[in-house]
Every structure is written in C-alpha cells, then in structure tokens.
C-alpha positions, 0 to 999 in steps of 0.5 A: 198147517205146514210151511208148504201148505200156508205158502201154496194157499197164498201163492194161489189167494195171490194168483185169483185176486191179484193181491193180498193182505197180511192181515186176511191172511193172519185171520184165515190162517190163525198164525202169527203176523211174523210167520205170514210175513215170512212165507211172503218172503219165500214166496219172493225169493222164489219169484213166484210173488212179490212183497209189497207193503202189507202184503203181496201181490203177482210178481209180474204186477207192474206190466200186468193190465188185468181186463175191465170184467177181472177187475170189477170182480175184486173187492165189490164192497169196498168199491160201493163204500168207495163210490158212495163217499166219494159221489157225497163230495160232489155238488149239484151243477158241477163239472167232474171228470171220470177216468175209466177203471172199476173204481171211478164206474162205481163212483158214475152209477152214484153220480147219476142221483146228482142233478145237473152235472156236466161229465168229462169222461175217457171211459165209453162204460161211463159215458153209456152208463150217464147218457140219457136222452130224456135228461135235460140236466146231464151233459155228457163229454166223450174223449177219442183214442185208442181203447185199452184193455181196462176200457180207457179212451187213451192217446193223442187224440184224447190228451189234445182233446183234454188239453182244452178242458177245464173240471171243478173235480176228477174222480181218478181210479188207479193201479196202484199207489206207492209213497216213492212211486206215486199213482200209477198204472202198467199202461204207458199211453194211460198214464198220460191220458190221466196225467192230462185229466189230472192237469183239466181239474181244479180238485183231483180225488183218488179212489182207490181200495185198500189193495192199491196200496203198495201196489207199483204199475210199470208207469207212474201218472202223477206224485202223491203231492197232486192228489187233493183227496184220497177215498179208501176203505176202512181195510188200509192199516194205520201205517198207510193212512199216517203216510198218505196224511203226511203227503198232505192229502186230505184221506177220507175212509169210506164206512160201512153202510149209510153213516158218514165217512171217517176222517183218515 
C-alpha cells in the first residue's frame, strides 16, 4: 500500500471515530510503528489530524463536543468492561455522584444492581435510567441547569446545588486525559460543574477508555492529582500506565468478561 493510500485510510478513520491509536493502525495495515507515526506526522503538518500521545485525533478535537448519541457508538465494548469494574467499587447504601457522558451512563446501568444507593447526577439520562417509583431503596437527586450537547446539566444553578452536597464517590466521565492538561472537556460550563462534582466527593473515580488518553479539550476540569482512581480498558499502553502511576492515581484496568479487574 502506498503512503498516500495509508494516509487516506488514517484520515478517514480519525474522522469517523474521532481518534485512532498507532497500535490499531499497525495491526490493521501490517506496517511498522515508525511508518504509521510518519504518516500521522505528515497528516498533522497538513492540518488534517492532530498528533497526540500514541495516535491521532481530529484536528479540531479541543473545541469539538460530540453529542451523546455519537459518543455512545464509540468503543462500546470497552465502556461496558469499564462500567462493570467501576460499579464493583460502589458499596450498598453509599452515596454516589454520577456525571454526564456515555461511560458514566454505562456505569449507571450497572449501579441498578447495587441496593440502597443515593444518586446525585447532572445527567437527565442517568436520572431517568435509575428512577423507579417502585424501588424504595434508591434516592435520585437531579441538579438543574442548562443542557449541553453531551446531555449534561451545567451552569450556576447546578453549581450552587452541588455546593451543598457531600457524596462518598464520584463517577466522572471525561472528554480527554493528559499529563499536563489533566482532565478536560470542550465545554467551559461543563468544566465548572464537573469541578463542583469533584469538590462534593470524598473519592473521585474517573471512567475513561484508552482513546481518551492524550486528548486535550478546551477547558481543564482538574489536574490528575485530584483523581483517586482511574478505571480504563486493557488497550491503554504501558507508557500511559506508567505516567498515570507517577501522578499517584490508582489505576484499574478492566478485564474482558467476568474475571476480576487487573491491577494497573
């Protein structure tokens, strides 16, 4: 395959998926790691993609805010694995804040099996999923605010409500994770509300698949030292795992199927 053909395939994959990793391209195109990195550098110089750690994302990734529906179609298997592992960290009878986003929503689906929870969320989808008038065990508290493309309620109303709340654990989905930029989102108001969620929680559990690593959104939510635990999937590369460990974050790698989660 000619370099031009490879680069067209890479550009198409990035456009369709939002981002792709070097390791995925090596396996698919049967060329060396160095060849793929040169292709990505060529595309990045032309402004077609943005080069990030371990792969490439859309050139406008920092300000792009995909809808909930679009994001729900990305990495569904990994999100399910992450959700099962994260839900296993939640004890019956505890209080849990769940942010907006497709991975956090996947965790909420698993939390339906955990009894006597009090859930605080700024996601109408999560609230609708968990609310059951016949279930006397669960208590759902929904914030107010302005709705974003990712179906988060954000803004002063949400932030004020969260300033009076205290929960045991926060399940936080993010747009991107980077050593320098920390946890990021393309939405400035959502960053503020997510910071309010972090302040309300004793323990912060970030749920993010491997494609989020190296992605930098427009606004920083928090630096990595504010994260207690990161739950991700097995495709996160070793260099990224090492960097996360250096930041003092407890890394949990979700395993396939029903086996126990792997340590980072």
